[in-house]
N, C-alpha and C positions, 0 to 999 in steps of 0.2 A: 664826189673829188670837188662839185660845184662851190664849195665855200673857201678852198682853199686855193684852187685857178682864180678864184673873182680877186680874193686877196693878192697869190701872188703876181695877177695880172696889175693890180695897183704897185705892188712892187717895181713889176719890170717898167713899166710906165717913167718912175723915178728915174730910172737906171737907166733907160732909153736918149733921157730927158739933160742927162747927165754930162758937164764938161768936162769933169776929166774924177774919177773914183780914185778912193783908195781900199783896198780888202783887208779886212780880218779876218780870220779862223784859227780852229782851235788846231795841233799839233797829230793828233792821232788821225789814224784811216779815214776815219768818218770826215774828219777837220778840212785835212790834205786833198781829198775827194773834194769836199763844197768848197772849198779855196779853188782848185783848178779850172774845177764846171763856172765858179762867178768871173776867174782871169780869163778863159777862153769864151767867155761871150762876151766881159766886156773888151774884147780885144778883136771879135769880131764885127763889133760897132765904131773900130778905127780908132780905138782908146788907149793910151799905156798906163794902166794901171801901177801902182804901187802895190803890192805884197805886203802883206804882216801875218807872222803866225805865233801864234804867243799860245802858250799854259794855261792864262786863264785871267780873263777882265777883270781884272780888280781895279783901285783906285791908282793905284800906280799908272797902268795902261792907258786907264782913262783919263788920268790928268796929262800923260805922255801926245794922247793922240788931238787934245785939244790942242797943245805946244804946238806939235809939227805940224799937223794936218793942214794945207795950205786954206782961207777962205775962198767959199763956191766948189769946194768938192765934199762930192758922197762916198759917205762911206757906206760902205754895206759892210756888216756883220753875219757870216756865216758858221753854223754850227755853233756857236754860244750867242749874246748877247739878252735873250730871254728874262735868264733869270734876274739881270742888271738894268733893267729899263727905265726905273728911275735915273738912275745914274746918266744916262744916256740923253737926257734930254734938251742938253744943254749944245747938241753934235747934231748938223745937218745929216742924217746916216737911215739907212733900212734896215732889217733885220730878216735874215730866215735862218730859221731856230726851230728842234724840235726839242727841247729842255723844257722841262717846265716853267713857264713864267712868272715869275716872283710877284707880281700884281696880280690881284682879285677882283681890280675894279671895274674894267670892261670886258664884257661879252663877246665872244664871235672871232673868227678868223684872224679880222685886219685888228689891227690895234693905231689908231693915228693918235697923236700926239704934236702935231705943230709941226715941228721940227723933222717927224722921223715914222715911217711905218711899219708895220713888221708882219709878216706870216708866220704861223703857227699852227701846229695840227691839234694844239690842245686845248685852243679855244672854235675849235670846231666838231670837237666832243670824239677828235681821232688820238688813237693811242701812241705818242709818238716813240717811247719806249720799244714798238714794235712795231706799229703799221709804216711806217716812214724816218725816216732819218737825217741827217743834216744836209746830207749829198740829195736826199731825196727834194726837200723842199728848195735849195739853190738850183735841181734839176727843173722841176716845178715852172719857177723864175725864169731860167735860162729860153725854159718852152714858150714862154710867156712873150717873151723878148723877141724871137727869132722861131721857127719852126727850121731852121736849117742844126738847130742846138741839138735832134733829137740825139746826132749821134753822143751827147751828152751821159744819153740812157747809162752806157756800160762804165762808168763813172761812182751813176747813181745808184750801181746795185752792186759794186766794189764799197759806198760809202756804209752802204746797209749790211751788209755779210761783215763789215771791218766791226759793227757795232753789235753782232752779236742777234741780229735781229729775227734771223732763218732759225734758231734752237729749239726754240719751244713747240713747234709747230712743225718742225721738220722740212719747212721752206718759207718764203717770203713770203707774208702775206698782206693783205689791207691793202693800203695805196703802194705801196713798194712790189706787190704782185702784180698792179697794173704797169708803172713801169718795167718790168719783165716782158710783159707781155706786149709792148711799144718795143722793144730791144730785141726782142725775137721775131715781131715782124716786119720788122728793119735789117735783122740778119744780125745783128750784133752780138747776140749773146744765143749759145745753143742748153737747153736745160734736160737733165735725165735726172732719174732714180738712182743713186751711188751708193755708196761707201761715204761717212760722215770722216772720217779719217783726215788728218792737216797731211796734204804735202801728195797726192796724186797724182801732181803733175812731175816734180821733182825729186822726191825719197825713192832710193830703195825700198822694197816692198816690204823686205824685212828689217826695216827702218822705219816705215809706214807705223808698221804693224809696235815692233818694240817702246815706240813715243804716243800711243795711241792714247785718247782722251775722249769721252771716260775709259776708266783704265779697265783692261780685260784681264783677269787673275790669271797668272801663269804665263800670260804673253806681253805684258806692257813691262816694261822694267826690265826683260829680259830677252837678249838674242837669243839666246838660246829657242825660248818661246816660242819666240815668232817664225823660228825657219822651221820649229815644228810645225804650227798651223798652218805652211807650205808644205811640208811633207805630206802631213795627212791631205791636205787636200789636191795633191798631188800636182803641184804649179812649178815650175823648174823656176829657180828666183834668178839666174842666168839664161841671156843670150848668149853665146857665146863668152867673149868677157867681160861683156860686160850686164851691169844691175839691170835686173829690169823695172821698171816703175806700175803703177798702179793704170797709168794709163795706156800702157804696153799688154797688156793684159786681152784676152777674148771674153767674152760676157759669159758665156761657160766659166771659165779658171774662176773671175768673181764670186760670181753665184755659188764657187766652191770651198772658196774659203769664207765667204756670209755668213755659209752655212755653218763652216766647221767656228765659226766666231762663236757660232750660236747657240751650238752646243754645248759651248765651255760657259758661255752665263747661263744657260739650263741648272746643269750638272751644278754649278756652285750655288746655285739655289736662287740667281737670278730671274725675273719673272718675265713674262710675253713683253713686258714694256721698254726694260732694259734691250732684249733682243729688238725690238722694233726701230730703238733709238742709231740701232747701226747702221739706217739707210736712212738717207735725207734726200733732200732736190740741193741740186748742185750746180753751176753757173761757169760754161766755160765760153769761154772768145776765143770764136773759130779766128780771127784774123791775129790770133799774136803766137808766135811760134809757137810748136807742140814744145814740153818738159821744159817751158821757162814759166816763173813765178807768175807771170803774167798774164798769162794761160786762163787760171782757174783763176776766180773771184776772193778765195780764199788766201791765195795766197799769195792774190796779188794786194789785199790787206793787211798781212802780217809783213810785206815788205812793206808797207807804206810806216806800219808804225815804227820798225825799226827806223827810220827815217827820223819820225819825229822825235821819237822819243831819246835822242842824241843830240839836238839840235839841227838837225841836218831838212825842216819839212818842204826845204825847196828844191833838195833831189828827189824826194820825192812826188814835187810836184810836176816837175820837169817830166820824171819817167810817164806820170798822167799825161801829161802831155805830147808823147810820143817819141822822147830819146830814150832809144835802146841802147844807145851805146854808152860816153860817160858817164851819164846820171845813172844807168844801169847798173852798169859797173862798179858804181860809188854804195849804190843801195844794194848792192849783192853783199859789199863787204859789211856793211853797214848793220845787215842782217844776221851776219856770221857771228858778229864782235855782239848782238842782242840777245840772240841763243844762247851765248856764253854765262853771260849775266844774269842772264832768266835761272840759268840750271844755278851758278850762286845764288840766287837770291833764294829759292828752293830750298839749297842747302841751310841758308841763316836762318829761316823760320824752321828750319827743322832745332837746330843750333837754339834760338831762344826758347821755342815753344810757345803753344796756343794757351791764353787764358782766358778760360768760360764764366761768364757770370748770366746770371738770370737770364737776359733776353739777347745778349750778344757777346760774341767771343772777339777775342782783337791780339794784336801783336805790334811791339811798338818795334821799327827797326832800325830805331836812333839816325845814325851818317854809313849806319853796313852795308842797306841797300838803297841805290839812286831816287830819289822821291819821283821820277821821273815812269820808274816802271814798278814802282809801290803796287798800283794796283792789277796790274797783270800778273803781279804776281801773288798779288791775294786772290786772285784766280783761279791759277793756276793751284794754290794749298788746297782748293776744294777738294780739286778733284785727283789729288798728288797722294802715290800712296807714299806710305810712309812717315804722314804727317798727322797727329790725331787732332780730329776735328769732331765738332760735332753737327751733322746734314742739316739739323734740324735749327739751327741758330744764320743769320749774317755774318758776317767775319767784316773785322774793321782793319784796317792796314794802317801805321803809323810812318813817320820817316821823317828825317829831319830837309828842308829844300836847303838844297847845295848855293844855288843862287841870290837868299832871301835869308841871312841870317835872323834867327829867332821866331822863326816860321818854319808851321809844322802841316804838311802836308798828311791830309786824310783821306783813305780810300775805303769805301763801303763795298760789299758785296753781297746781294741775297741769293733767294733761288725761286724759279719758277713757283715753286709749292708755297712758297714763305707767300709771295707776290699776292698768292690767290688767298692766303687768309688775314691780309691787309693789307702787308708790310708797303710804304712807302719811302725808301731813304732819302730820297730827295727830300722831303716833306723836311723828314728826321733830321738830315744832315743841315739842313739849311736853318731848322727852328735850332736847334743844339751850337751849333758855330756861333749862330748869331748873340746865343747866349753870355758869351765870354770874346767877343768882340771878335770874331772869325766871321767866314763868306759861306755858305756851299751851296748845291745844285746837283742834278742828276735826273737821273732817271730812278723811278720805283725800286727797280733791281740793283741798278750800280748809280753810287752816286759819288761825291768829293765836297773836299772843304779845304780851307786853309784857316786857320789859327795858332794863335800865338804861344809861342814856344814856355814850358809852365803851366800851361790851362790842360794839359792833356786830360788830368784825371776828371777833372770838374765838364768837361765837354762827354768824356765817355757815361758820370755819373747820368750827366742829362738824356745824350742818344740811350741807355738803357733803359729811360723811363718812357723817354717819349715808343720805343719801339715796343714796349707792353705795353703800351694802351692802345697801338694800334695790331698786333698779334695778342687777343685774348690767354692763346693757348702759353703765351710765355711770362705771363705778369703772375701768375701764382695766385692765392689765397686773397692775399694782402694786394694786390697788384695795384687796385686803383688808387689806396691810402697814399704807396709808395711813388706812382706818378708823381701825382696831385704835390707831394710835399716836395717829390726833386726839383717843378718846377717851377 
């Protein structure tokens, strides 16, 4: 951790010396967690920072910041900024980000460019898509500002889980694991192995099973199948008149349900690897109310995502800062709406169909799916029953940006197996978007772009060629020639 701690210490020194701070962060769970860490850190210095949550750090936003941020104010970019370093050189700022930096000119975790400094794990050879999140980088900086900020490790865990950094190994690894250890020692988080499904604290058990991801044959998507699992495992769904949740069960009851799910997978021809994925490391915050959305890290992150996707990231921040009354009520309302729109989004994908090409598959939602949730819908589509997809291809989703006429939002999602074969969606999306006058960035497994409307086919052709170069299996016999001609 030393190179990143050194970088965080330099960023922290800039923050401590600042007279005023303006914080800019992303709208997803990691971004809201990151921004909340930054906000609390600056408030504890006795300052009153401005807070700005944005979908994307594009030229329009940068131009607005240059005009609106008062002279002498330090801008702190969290969970974004590394992909736009060249555009930030006129802004007095610090960047704590985990996305791949666009610039390859400077090595090392710390980048100094006169008016700004950056702390980014990729400059230290650390995988920002897997080993530390934007919230984790903000936390390292907050801790360097003052040790009192150790309590913010909770939000670093929420951000990492929100970015799905626990899914590959079934637990948080790398620097994330170090943060978890600090939080455990401080009594902030409890860690255990448990069922990997969403809703352990809040969903009735049969609903937890019915909406399980990845899908369980004969169980997912059917309430009757879920209830049958509980019957086979000799687990009562209710206690009195109240539906029981997973957190209400004894260890023995949990083991019987997990064993039954494993039997179903094996009898359906799935291997032991699929069975092992039923259980993962889960993170529970004991100070939070039992049965609440903020007690489980994944449910907390999902709540924040719901806020950000509908332009209410500040509500999510208030929840992060401790508001369990008005902000929590509004966040739960937004989450209900979010779930309904995700279901509608999946139905749209089923109706539209997915187009498969040599090295990618895609769907264009137009204005039928909000651009703010198109990436989430794409991720869900990869595992949703009833949608015909090729698991060996990355999925690319396109939608019109509702607040930017003439602009198309693109979201790409891959799999761990594809990344192991060489897929790097961040580089692919950046290169393909740049070729059509757009911008892109993200991680190797999940990335996004904004491109001019009307340039979709040109973008997809370029992206297909780039992905074929990255993953030789997808190139075909003439892959090298096609790729060179397309670019």
